[in-house]
C-alpha positions in Angstrom: -66.9 23.0 71.6 -67.1 26.6 70.7 -65.1 29.7 71.2 -66.7 33.0 72.1 -64.9 36.4 71.9 -66.5 39.5 73.5 -65.4 43.0 72.9 -66.9 45.9 74.8 -65.8 49.5 74.1 -67.2 52.9 74.9 -69.2 52.9 71.7 -68.7 49.5 70.1 -69.7 46.2 71.4 -69.7 42.9 69.5 -69.4 39.2 70.1 -67.8 36.5 67.9 -68.6 32.9 68.4 -66.6 30.3 66.5 -67.2 26.6 66.3 -64.3 24.1 66.7 -64.3 23.3 63.0 -64.3 26.9 61.8 -61.5 27.7 64.3 -59.3 24.9 63.0 -60.0 26.0 59.4 -58.8 29.6 60.1 -55.7 28.3 61.9 -54.8 26.0 58.9 -55.2 28.8 56.4 -52.9 31.0 58.5 -50.2 28.3 58.6 -50.3 27.7 54.9 -49.9 31.4 54.1 -47.0 31.5 56.5 -45.2 28.5 54.9 -45.8 29.8 51.4 -44.2 33.1 52.2 -41.1 31.4 53.9 -38.1 31.1 51.5 -35.5 28.9 53.3 -32.6 29.6 50.7 -32.7 33.2 51.7 -31.6 32.1 55.2 -28.9 29.9 53.7 -27.4 32.8 51.6 -28.3 31.3 48.1 -29.3 33.6 45.3 -32.3 32.0 43.4 -31.2 33.7 40.1 -27.6 32.4 40.5 -28.9 28.9 41.2 -31.1 29.0 38.1 -28.2 30.1 36.0 -26.0 27.2 37.2 -28.8 24.8 36.4 -29.2 26.2 32.9 -25.4 25.9 32.3 -25.3 22.3 33.4 -28.3 21.5 31.1 -26.4 23.1 28.2 -23.3 21.0 29.0 -25.4 17.8 29.0 -26.8 18.8 25.6 -23.3 19.3 24.2 -22.1 16.0 25.7 -25.1 14.2 24.2 -24.3 15.7 20.7 -20.6 14.8 21.1 -21.5 11.2 21.8 -23.8 11.1 18.8 -21.1 12.5 16.6 -18.6 10.0 18.0 -21.0 7.1 17.4 -21.6 8.2 13.8 -17.9 8.7 13.1 -17.1 5.3 14.6 -19.7 3.6 12.4 -18.2 5.3 9.3 -14.7 4.2 10.3 -15.9 0.7 10.9 -17.6 0.6 7.5 -14.4 1.8 5.8 -12.3 -0.8 7.7 -14.7 -3.5 6.6 -14.3 -2.5 3.0 -10.5 -2.3 3.4 -10.6 -5.8 5.0 -12.4 -7.1 1.9 -9.7 -5.6 -0.3 -7.0 -7.2 1.8 -8.7 -10.6 1.4 -8.9 -10.1 -2.4 -5.2 -9.1 -2.5 -4.3 -12.2 -0.5 -6.1 -14.5 -2.9 -4.2 -12.8 -5.8 -0.9 -13.4 -4.0 -1.8 -17.0 -3.4 -2.6 -17.5 -7.1 0.6 -15.7 -8.2 2.7 -17.7 -5.8 1.3 -21.0 -6.9 1.9 -20.2 -10.6 5.5 -19.1 -9.9 6.2 -22.2 -7.8 4.7 -24.3 -10.6 6.9 -22.6 -13.3 10.0 -23.2 -11.1 9.0 -26.8 -10.5 9.1 -26.3 -6.7 6.9 -29.1 -5.4 8.6 -29.9 -2.1 6.0 -28.0 0.0 8.3 -25.1 0.8 6.1 -22.7 -1.2 2.7 -24.0 -0.3 0.6 -20.8 -0.2 -2.4 -22.5 1.3 -0.8 -23.3 4.6 0.6 -21.1 7.4 4.4 -21.0 7.7 5.8 -23.4 10.3 7.8 -21.2 12.7 9.4 -21.5 16.1 12.4 -20.9 18.2 13.3 -19.5 21.7 11.3 -16.4 22.7 13.2 -13.2 23.6 11.4 -10.9 25.9 10.6 -7.4 24.5 8.7 -4.4 25.8 5.1 -5.2 26.3 3.1 -4.0 23.3 -0.2 -2.2 23.6 -3.2 -4.5 23.3 -5.8 -4.0 20.5 -9.3 -2.6 21.3 -10.7 -6.1 21.0 -13.2 -5.4 18.2 -13.7 -8.1 15.6 -12.7 -5.9 12.7 -9.4 -4.8 14.3 -8.5 -8.4 15.1 -9.3 -9.5 11.5 -7.2 -6.7 10.1 -4.2 -7.6 12.3 -4.5 -11.3 11.3 -4.7 -10.3 7.6 -1.6 -8.1 7.9 0.3 -10.9 9.5 -0.7 -13.3 6.8 0.2 -10.8 4.1 3.6 -10.3 5.7 4.2 -14.1 5.6 3.2 -14.4 2.0 5.4 -11.5 1.0 8.3 -13.2 2.6 7.5 -16.4 0.7 7.2 -14.5 -2.6 10.5 -12.7 -2.0 12.3 -16.0 -1.3 10.6 -17.6 -4.3 11.7 -14.7 -6.5 15.3 -15.2 -5.3 15.2 -18.9 -5.9 13.7 -18.4 -9.4 16.2 -15.7 -10.3 19.1 -17.9 -9.3 17.6 -20.9 -11.0 16.9 -18.9 -14.2 20.2 -17.0 -14.3 22.1 -20.2 -13.8 20.3 -21.8 -16.8 19.9 -18.8 -19.1 22.6 -16.3 -18.2 25.0 -17.8 -20.8 24.7 -16.0 -24.1 23.5 -17.8 -27.2 21.8 -17.1 -30.5 21.2 -14.1 -32.7 19.8 -10.9 -31.4 17.1 -10.5 -34.1 13.8 -12.2 -34.9 14.4 -11.9 -38.6 17.3 -10.8 -40.9 20.9 -11.6 -41.8 24.4 -10.9 -40.8 25.5 -7.7 -42.6 28.9 -7.0 -41.1 31.5 -9.1 -39.3 33.6 -8.4 -36.2 37.1 -7.0 -36.9 38.8 -4.4 -39.1 36.7 -3.0 -42.0 36.3 0.1 -44.1 34.4 2.8 -42.2 31.1 3.3 -44.0 31.2 7.1 -43.5 34.8 8.1 -44.3 36.2 5.0 -46.0 39.2 4.6 -43.7 40.1 1.3 -42.0 38.5 1.0 -38.6 37.9 -1.6 -36.0 34.4 -2.9 -35.9 33.9 -4.3 -32.3 30.7 -6.1 -32.9 28.3 -7.8 -35.4 25.7 -6.1 -37.6 22.4 -7.8 -38.3 20.1 -6.2 -40.9 16.6 -6.7 -42.3 14.3 -5.1 -44.9 11.2 -6.2 -43.0 9.3 -3.8 -40.7 8.9 -4.2 -37.0 11.8 -6.6 -36.6 12.2 -7.6 -33.0 15.5 -7.1 -31.1 15.8 -9.9 -28.6 18.0 -10.5 -25.6 20.6 -13.3 -26.2 20.8 -14.2 -22.5 19.1 -13.5 -19.2 20.2 -10.5 -17.1 19.6 -7.0 -15.9 19.2 -3.9 -18.1 22.0 -1.4 -17.2 21.4 1.0 -20.1 18.3 1.9 -22.0 18.5 5.1 -24.0 20.5 7.3 -26.4 24.3 6.9 -26.4 26.9 8.5 -28.6 27.6 6.5 -31.7 25.1 3.7 -30.8 21.9 5.7 -31.1 19.2 4.1 -29.0 21.1 1.5 -27.0 20.2 -1.4 -24.7 22.9 -2.9 -22.5 22.4 -6.0 -20.4 24.5 -7.3 -17.6 24.5 -11.2 -17.6 26.8 -11.6 -14.6 30.1 -13.3 -14.5 31.7 -10.3 -16.2 29.6 -10.6 -19.4 27.5 -7.9 -21.0 25.8 -7.5 -24.3 24.9 -4.3 -26.2 22.2 -3.7 -28.9 22.6 -0.4 -30.8 20.8 1.7 -33.4 17.3 0.7 -32.2 14.0 2.5 -33.0 11.8 1.8 -30.0 12.9 0.4 -26.7 10.8 -2.1 -24.8 12.8 -2.2 -21.5 14.1 0.2 -18.9 17.1 0.3 -16.7 16.7 -2.2 -13.8 14.4 -4.5 -15.7 15.2 -8.3 -15.5 15.0 -9.9 -18.9 15.1 -13.5 -20.1 16.8 -15.0 -23.1 14.6 -14.5 -26.2 12.6 -11.6 -24.7 12.0 -8.6 -27.0 13.9 -5.6 -25.8 13.6 -3.2 -28.8 12.6 -2.8 -32.4 15.2 -2.6 -35.2 16.0 1.0 -36.3 18.7 3.2 -37.7 19.4 5.7 -34.9 22.8 7.0 -34.2 25.8 6.5 -36.6 24.0 4.2 -39.0 23.5 3.9 -42.8 20.2 1.9 -42.6 18.0 -0.3 -40.4 20.1 -2.9 -38.5 21.3 -3.8 -35.0 24.9 -3.4 -33.8 25.5 -6.3 -31.4 28.4 -6.4 -29.0 29.6 -8.9 -26.3 31.8 -7.6 -23.6 33.9 -9.6 -21.1 35.1 -7.5 -18.1 34.5 -4.3 -20.0 36.2 -5.2 -23.3 34.5 -6.1 -26.6 35.2 -9.6 -27.8 34.1 -11.5 -31.0 30.4 -12.4 -30.6 30.5 -15.2 -33.2 31.4 -17.8 -30.5 28.1 -17.0 -28.8 25.9 -16.5 -31.9 26.5 -20.0 -33.3 26.2 -22.1 -30.2 23.0 -23.8 -29.2 20.7 -22.0 -26.8 19.9 -25.2 -24.9 23.5 -26.2 -24.2 24.7 -26.2 -20.6 
């Protein structure tokens, strides 16, 4: 098959003869050029530059989101590492609490199982509905921390109860006053009327004086109780006052260095100060008073009774 084209003019005359293959080739080239030059978005009202700008903006957002996720992952890993370290510290603290509780229970001779720090506390009772609490994230570290906090809370309750029992036990046995308030020395002045060492006039001495020529003589509590004064006081110099309960208090005056502070719980025989000569004093000694309901009484009845009597 072939195609022939004749053209005859007044001065020009030519003839073109195309084979089928060449004709189809020319048609295909023309169609390709037409399609290449056709831009469909122009007919849809889309600006190519605007579309490219939107695509670039979305790509930037994706990059920012990717970086934010990387930062979140890194921060989460750091936090998990810190929580793991904190969890280890909690475990160590619990072991110390267990050891302390066992020692205290042993000292108090409490062997009835009430203060067994190696077992969970048996608890129960009717449940009362409360507002639903938010659930944890479910990670292993969070769950372990919650469990550890719960166990520490239980052990703190056990220790608080044990402390209360021991305090009551110890105060019942030791709160009564007995013995001398010094580790070394002698009685230098009795309770009652005496000549004032500064002006020579008769004066009431409302305590006992214990003196010593040795250095670093310890002033010791004559009964268990709570320190209610530890510091300078007019006439007494550096004074320690202990409340033993039941209306009884003791005072230790003219000290050099104090070993206790207000609020401290002390036991009988515990050092509370060093002998000195502070305040209204003529030399190293301790001025020792016993008060009942706020009034000084003769301490001799307490000094000379046995410390282990009940």
